[in-house]
C-alpha positions as a Markdown table, in Angstrom:
| # | Residue | x | y | z |
|---|---|---|---|---|
| 1 | Unk | 0.2 | 0.0 | 0.0 |
| 2 | Unk | 1.5 | 3.6 | -1.2 |
| 3 | Unk | 1.5 | 6.2 | 2.0 |
| 4 | Unk | -0.8 | 9.0 | 1.2 |
| 5 | Unk | 1.3 | 12.5 | 0.6 |
| 6 | Unk | -0.2 | 15.2 | 2.8 |
| 7 | Unk | 0.4 | 18.8 | 3.3 |
| 8 | Unk | 2.2 | 19.8 | 6.4 |
| 9 | Unk | 0.0 | 21.7 | 8.5 |
| 10 | Unk | 2.1 | 24.8 | 9.7 |
| 11 | Unk | 4.2 | 25.4 | 6.1 |
| 12 | Unk | 2.2 | 23.9 | 3.3 |
| 13 | Unk | 4.9 | 21.5 | 1.9 |
| 14 | Unk | 3.8 | 18.6 | 0.8 |
| 15 | Unk | 5.1 | 15.3 | 3.2 |
| 16 | Unk | 4.7 | 11.7 | 3.3 |
| 17 | Unk | 2.7 | 10.6 | 6.2 |
| 18 | Unk | 4.8 | 7.1 | 6.9 |
| 19 | Unk | 6.5 | 5.6 | 10.2 |
| 20 | Unk | 9.3 | 6.9 | 9.1 |
| 21 | Unk | 8.4 | 10.5 | 8.6 |
| 22 | Unk | 9.1 | 10.8 | 12.2 |
| 23 | Unk | 7.6 | 14.4 | 12.6 |
| 24 | Unk | 4.0 | 13.3 | 10.8 |
| 25 | Unk | 2.1 | 14.9 | 10.0 |
| 26 | Unk | 4.5 | 18.1 | 9.8 |
| 27 | Unk | 7.8 | 18.3 | 7.4 |
| 28 | Unk | 10.3 | 19.2 | 10.2 |
| 29 | Unk | 10.8 | 19.3 | 14.2 |
| 30 | Unk | 10.5 | 23.2 | 13.6 |
| 31 | Unk | 6.9 | 23.0 | 12.0 |
| 32 | Unk | 6.0 | 20.8 | 14.5 |
| 33 | Unk | 7.5 | 22.9 | 17.5 |
| 34 | Unk | 6.0 | 25.9 | 15.9 |
| 35 | Unk | 2.5 | 24.2 | 15.9 |
| 36 | Unk | 3.2 | 23.2 | 19.4 |
| 37 | Unk | 4.1 | 26.8 | 20.4 |
| 38 | Unk | 0.5 | 27.8 | 18.9 |
| 39 | Unk | -1.5 | 25.4 | 20.9 |
| 40 | Unk | 0.5 | 26.8 | 24.2 |
| 41 | Unk | -0.6 | 30.5 | 23.3 |
| 42 | Unk | -3.9 | 29.4 | 23.2 |
| 43 | Unk | -4.0 | 30.7 | 19.5 |
| 44 | Unk | -6.3 | 27.6 | 18.4 |
| 45 | Unk | -9.8 | 28.1 | 19.7 |
| 46 | Unk | -12.7 | 25.5 | 19.8 |
| 47 | Unk | -16.4 | 27.4 | 19.1 |
| 48 | Unk | -18.4 | 27.6 | 21.7 |
| 49 | Unk | -19.9 | 30.4 | 24.4 |
| 50 | Unk | -17.8 | 32.0 | 26.3 |
| 51 | Unk | -20.5 | 32.1 | 28.9 |
| 52 | Unk | -20.4 | 28.8 | 29.3 |
| 53 | Unk | -16.5 | 28.6 | 30.9 |
| 54 | Unk | -17.1 | 31.9 | 32.4 |
| 55 | Unk | -20.1 | 30.5 | 34.4 |
| 56 | Unk | -18.5 | 27.3 | 35.6 |
| 57 | Unk | -15.7 | 29.1 | 36.9 |
| 58 | Unk | -18.1 | 31.3 | 39.1 |
| 59 | Unk | -19.3 | 28.4 | 40.4 |
| 60 | Unk | -16.1 | 27.0 | 41.8 |
| 61 | Unk | -15.3 | 30.2 | 43.5 |
| 62 | Unk | -18.5 | 30.6 | 45.5 |
| 63 | Unk | -18.0 | 26.9 | 46.9 |
| 64 | Unk | -14.9 | 27.8 | 48.2 |
| 65 | Unk | -16.0 | 30.7 | 49.8 |
């Protein structure tokens, strides 16, 4: 079976998605680290209502009082 070729999520370079590519689906350690840094800086967001998060935090603070 032939390994698929995918675009690197960070830079768009074509990459073979196989076990021999230790950074898959990225093309390099640099692109993998850029993506990790974006997650750590909270640049990726999951769509949702911010009120849900704020309400949950309010309940925790009231329980501690």
